[in-house]
N, C-alpha and C positions, 0 to 999 in steps of 0.2 A: 698607372704605376708600372714602372719597368720591372721585368722579371729579374730574379737573381742572376740568371745567365746573362741577360742584357747588361746588367750592372757590372758583372765580372768582365765581360768583353769590352766594356767602355773604360775599364780601369778604375771603377768606383768601388767603394766599400760594398761588400755583399756578404751573404752567409752561405757557406759551402754545403751545408746540410740540406739544401734545397733538393726536392725529389728529382727534378729534371737533371740537375748537375750530378746527383748521385748515380743516375742511370748512365750518364756519359762517362763518369769515372769507372763504373763497373765494366762498360764496354772496353775502355782502354786497359783495365786490369786483366780482362779476359784475353785480349790480344797479346799483351805483354807476357802473360803466363804461357800462352801457346808459343810465343817466340822464345822465351827463356827455356822451354822444355823441348824445343825442336832439335832434331838430329843435327849436329854440327856439320855433317856432310851435305845437308839439304839446303844449299844456298838459295835455291829457287823458292822454297817455302818461306825462308826467313825474309827474303826480299818482298814476297807477296804480302806477308804480315806487316812489314814496316811500311809498305806502300799504302795498305789499307788503314793503318793506324795514324800515320803522320800527315801533316798538312802538305808536305812535299818531301820526297826522298830522291835525291839526285842520282844520275847515272853513275855507276861504278862506286857508289858509296857503300860503307859497311859500318854497322854498329854491332859489336860483339856482345852477346848476352853475358851476364844478366843486364837488362835495361829496364828502367822504371820511368814512368811519366804519370802526370795527373790526367791529362785529356788526350794527348797525342796530336790532335788536329791543330793545336797551337804551336807545334814544333815544325820548322821548315829547314831541311837539310839540303845543301847544295851538292854539286857533282864532285866525285872523287874525294869525298870526305871520309875519314876513318876515326871511329871512336872505339877505344879499347874497352875491356871488361868493366862493367859497373857504372856506366853513364846514368846519371839521374837528371831528368829534365822536369822540374816543377813548373809546368807550362800553363799556369793559370793565365798569364799574359803570353803574348807571342814570343817565341824564341826563334831567332833567325841565325842559322849557321851557314856561312858562306861556302864557296867552292874550295877544294884542296885544304881543308882544315884537318889538323891532326890533334887528337885528344888522347892523353894517356889514361891509364886505368883510374877509376873512381873519381872522375870529374863530376862536379855538381853545378848545374845551371839553375839558379833559384830565383824565379820571378816573384814569388809570393812574399808578402809581408803582413805583419799584424800591427794594430795600433799600439802605441806605447802606453796609453792610458789604460788602466785596469778595467774600467767599466765596459768600454766597447769590446775589449778582448774577451771578457767574461761572457758578453752577449754574442760571442762567436762571429764578430765582424772581421773581415780580412780584405785585402786587395792585392794587386800585383802590378808590376811595371816591367815592360818588355826588356829583353836582352838581345843584343846584336853582336855576333862574332863575325868579323870581316874575313875576306878571302885570305887563304894561305896563313892563317893563324895556327900556332902550335901551343896547346895548353898541356903542360906537363902533368904527370900523375898527381891526383889529389887536389887539383886546382878547384877553388870554389869561386863562382861568379855570382855576385849579389844583384838584387833587383835594380833595373834601370841602367845597367852598365852596357856600354858599347866598347868593343875592343877593335881597334883599327887594323887594317890589312897588314899582313906580314909580321905582326907582333908575336913575340915569344913570351909566354908566361911560365916562369919556373915552377917546378913541382912544389906542391903544398901552399902556393900563394893564395891569398884571399883578395879578390879584386872587388874593391868597394866603390870605385869610381872609374870613369871612362879612362881608357888608355889610348894614346894616339897611335897612328900607323908607324911601322918600322922601328919598334923599340923592343928591348928586353926589359921585363918587369919581374921582380921577385919580392917575396916577403909577405908579412901580415901586419898592416894592409900592404898590398902590392905597391911597389914604387919603381919608377923607371930608373934603370942603372946605366943604360947605354942605348945608342942608336944602332940599327942594323941596316945593311944595304938591302934595298928593295929587290 
């Protein structure tokens, strides 16, 4: 029988209160606590903590504290990416953030989901679907990206939008749910 961690990584239903997953979450919580309490002038320490925490953290990228994640190792950040205060990455599934991405404050990247049926939810089953943010994307403040969404390169998502389905490259999208309102030059 597959472990809960194996089930989680495979995108299957799993139970998050598994002891191995709890240890991994505690490790991520400890590193994010240290990051969020670090001296703002100590960029070297912040970079070291993010490099240890995340699956990848690209050159010249910055995530301003406070930052929160479930596991860390499921989040991959490209080069020259900037995330303003309050980024949340529920990285039960992989979150891939491209190069040159800009994120306003309080962006939420949420891979986790729960069954609609009451019984499995009561029994603590959950799952997750990966999120992909393409190169040179701009997510305005307060954007929420839901499980399974891919946002194409050069796309701009307006502040407060809730992205419920894939967005193509080179567009501006706004609203709840986010909808494309126009094309942009690449």
